[in-house]
N, C-alpha and C positions, 0 to 999 in steps of 0.2 A: 504797678504795684499789686494788683488784685492777686488773690491766691483762690484756690480750691479749700474748704474747709467742710467738718460733717459738723453737727449741731447738737448738745447736749444739754437737756434740761434737769433738772433738781429730781431727785437726789443724788441722781448718775452726776451730773454739773460739780455738784461739790465735793463729789469722789474724785473726781480728775483733778479739780485744784488742787486739792490736799496729797495727791499722791505723788510719789518721788519718780515713779515713772513717766512723768510730763514736766515741762519746764516750761517758763515763760517765754512768749515768741518777743525774738531780738529784733526791736526796730533800728537799732543802729545797725545790726547787718545787712537788713534791706537796704539802708541808705548806701551803704557801702558797694552794694549790688547795684543800684543807680549808677553810683560813681563809675564805675569797670564800666559799664555797659554804653553809657553817654560822657564820659570823659568830662563828667561836670563836677566841681569840687565842693562838696556838701560839707567839710569839716567842721565846720562849726554848729551846724546842728545834730551832726553826730558827737560831740564833744559833750553836750546837754543829753542826748539821748542816752549815752553811756554811764549817766548819773540819775537815771530814773528806773527805780527797783523795781517797776511793773514790768520792765522789758530785760532784766538781768536775772541772773542764775547763782547760784554757788557763791563762793567766798566775795565774789564781787556783790551777790545781794547782799549779804550779811553785811558786809563794810559798810555801803552806802547809807543802807538802813539806821546801822549802828550811829552814822554821821548826823544823818537828819533827826532820827531820835532825838541827841543831845540838841540839836536847835531847838526842835519843838519843846524841851523841859526847861532850855535857859530863856526860853522865848514867851511860855506857856502863860503868867500871871500877866503881864503886856498884853497880849491876844487879848486875854478875857477881857481886860480893862477898857480896850478902844473897842469892843464887842458891845459893851454896858454903855460906853459914852455913844458910839455910831446910833444902834437902836434906840436910844433916849433920844437924839436928835431926829430921826427918820421918822418915829410915831407921831408926833406931832404933825410936823410937815405934809405926811399923805393920809395917813389913818384917821385924821379929827379935823381933816377940811376937806368937803365934799368936792366930787369931781374924780377925774379919772389919773392914774398914774400907772406906769410902767413896775411892775414888780422884778423885772431884770436889771434896767438901768438905774432904776431911784431905791430900789431897796439891799436886793442880791449881791449885786457888784459893789454899792459903797462898804457893804461888809466884810466884804470879801478883802478889799483892797486896803482895809484900815488892818485886816489881819495881816495881810501879804507882807505891808511894810514894815512889821513888828520882824515876820520869818526874815525877809531877805535886807531891812534895814534902807534908811534915806540915799535917794541918789546913786543906788546902783543899776536898777535895769528899770526901765520905762511899764509900768501896771500894762498897758497896752501891748506890750511887746508879749509880756507872760500871760496875755489872753489870748494873744495870737500863737504860739509856739503849739498848744495842741491840734492846729491845723494841720501841723506835719504827718498826725497818724493817721490821717483820712487818705485811703488809697486813691480818692478820684482826683484830688487836689492836683491844679497844673504844675506842670514843672516852673512856670514863669513864676507862681505864687509861692514854690517852694524856695527859690532862689532869692525872692522878695525875704522872706522873712530869715531865708539863712544869712544875708547879708545885714540885717537888721541884727540879728545874735551876735556875727562877727564885732560890728562895731562895741559891742557892750561888753564882749567876754574879752577880746584881745588884750586886755590890761587888770586883770583879774585873777587873784590865786583859786586854786580848788576849793576852798573852803566858802568863797563866795559862790561859784558856780555851783556847788552843792544846796546853796538856800536858794538861789534862782529857780533850779529842779526840783526844790520841795516846794515854791510854790506854781510852780507850773502842775502839779500834780494835784492840786486843789483846785485850781481856778475854776474849770469846767463842773465837776461835779459839785462843787460846794456851790456855786452860782445858780446853776440848773436844777438842783434837786432842790434846794429852798423855794423856787421861784415856781418850781411846779407843782411842790406840795402846797404852797399856798392858795395857787390858783385852782388845785382840783377841791382842796376844802371849801374855797368860796364857792364853787361849784357845788360840793356837794350839800353846803349847810344854806344854801339860797331860800330869803325868806327867815334866815333867822339872824340874831346881834351876834356879834362876833364874842359876848360874855358868855355864848351858848355852845360854841364849838367845843367840839371831840376831836383834838388832836392825836390821838391816838400813838402816844405815847413817843413819837419820833416822826422820820420822816415817812411819808404814804407813797412817796414819789422819785427815782433816781434818775440822774441823766444819764449812767453809767449801766447799760442793760444787762455788759457780757463783759467776758475776759477770754483770751485765747490763750492754748496750750500746746505745746508739741510736744507728740510721742517719743519718748527719749530711747524706747525698746517696745518690740511686738508685747501687746497686753490685751489683756480682758478684763473688762470693764461691766458688771451687768448683764454679761452673757454677750456682749458687744466685742467684736475683734477689732481690735485699733493698730495699724502697723506703723511702724518706727519711719518718724519724721513727718507722721500724719498732724495735719494741725486741727484744733475740736475746739470748736466757739461754744462757750459754758455759758448758758443765760442763766444769770443772776437773779434779773429782775424781771418779772413780766404780771402780765395783766391775766396769765393763766394761774398763776399762783395766788394762795392763800396770802393774806395781811400778813399774818406771823412770819409766813417764808421770806417774805420781801421786807420788812422789818430786820428778821434774823441776818439776812444777804445784802443790808444795806452798805456795810463797811467790810465786807470780804471776810475771807474765811482763815484759820490757822497762820502761817507765816506770812502769808498778805495781807494780814489787817491792816486795814486802812491809818496810816500815820497819823491822819489828821482827823481820826475820830471824835478823840476826846474836847476840840474845840468847835466840830461841826455840832457835838450834840449839845454843847454848852448855848450854842448862838440859835438853836432853835428853840430850845428850852427858854432860854432867856426872852426871844421874840413872841413866843406864842403865850407866854405868860403875860408878859407886858399886852399883849392885845386881847387876852382874856377880860381884861378891865372896861373895855369900851364896848359902848351899845350901838354903834354904827354898823350898817347891812353893806357887806359887799358886793357886787355884781359882775361875775366875768363877761368880760366883754370880746376879748380877742387872745387867739394864742397862735403865734408865728413861730414854727421850726426853723433854725438855720440849717444853712446847706453846707456842705464840706466839715462835718464836727465828727465823722465815727472815729470812735466806738461810741461818740456821746451821742444823747438825744436832746439837744439842748435847744431852749427855746430863745430865738432872738428877739422874740416881745412878748411879756405879758400882762394885757393889759387889764386894768381894775376900776371898775368905778366904786366909790363911796358914796355913800347917803347917809346921811345923818338924821335919826328919826326923830321928831320935836314930842 
């Protein structure tokens, strides 16, 4: 599944993302190519990929986003309530007890799974599968692993309607960006504020780290962007988050641009704000212990674990 591409940084990246001369990369079409080449059936995976707006264009993109936006609106209040309940439960358990814990498995994953359950509904799809489906985006993933995930998807979606399938796709969209960005932001905040109690942290108004650092676009016609000639059908990797950028640029691009603005922006920001506001009242110190990045997770920069040590000062 490896393809050649050129790389674009801000502000050119933003111009390309918002330009009508560029379209989203179709992951479903890539899997159809694999089917044709190998005669291996990926029908179940394709059904899910066809409902992910980040890989869709035109009227299909608008239709799916509209359905997802409706689901977000209907469940918004419940999502916020479970975030409050989950954070209120996790903080005493992990931030007010001396010792170490994992920001991924102990903090960001439980919060996301609580949100996800409100989006998808109970007993529709196992949270573990929703976490695994984004592996299908990675060009380095083995065919064997793709088939395992496809089989798991098939067993879930064979008896559900398109509306339920759309809710699963909506949850898949947020799984890695939410969990990864929240874990990385807290970990690097602890690293930046070592020696200071949590009550003195400056959280900067939002996520300071993103687990999604780029999006790909396909040029639909020969174009010129910032004096660069880009050929029709050429693939461009648009870097949306980078250590090369200012904190303001990274914050502005955290949830995308224009018509591709993240559907989960409101609940993601609410979760970050509620968690960090709750941490502000604590006198404990955080010490970053280790950060291990996961494999087979492109386009995400996802932490497999982010270990933090909590020290209570007397």
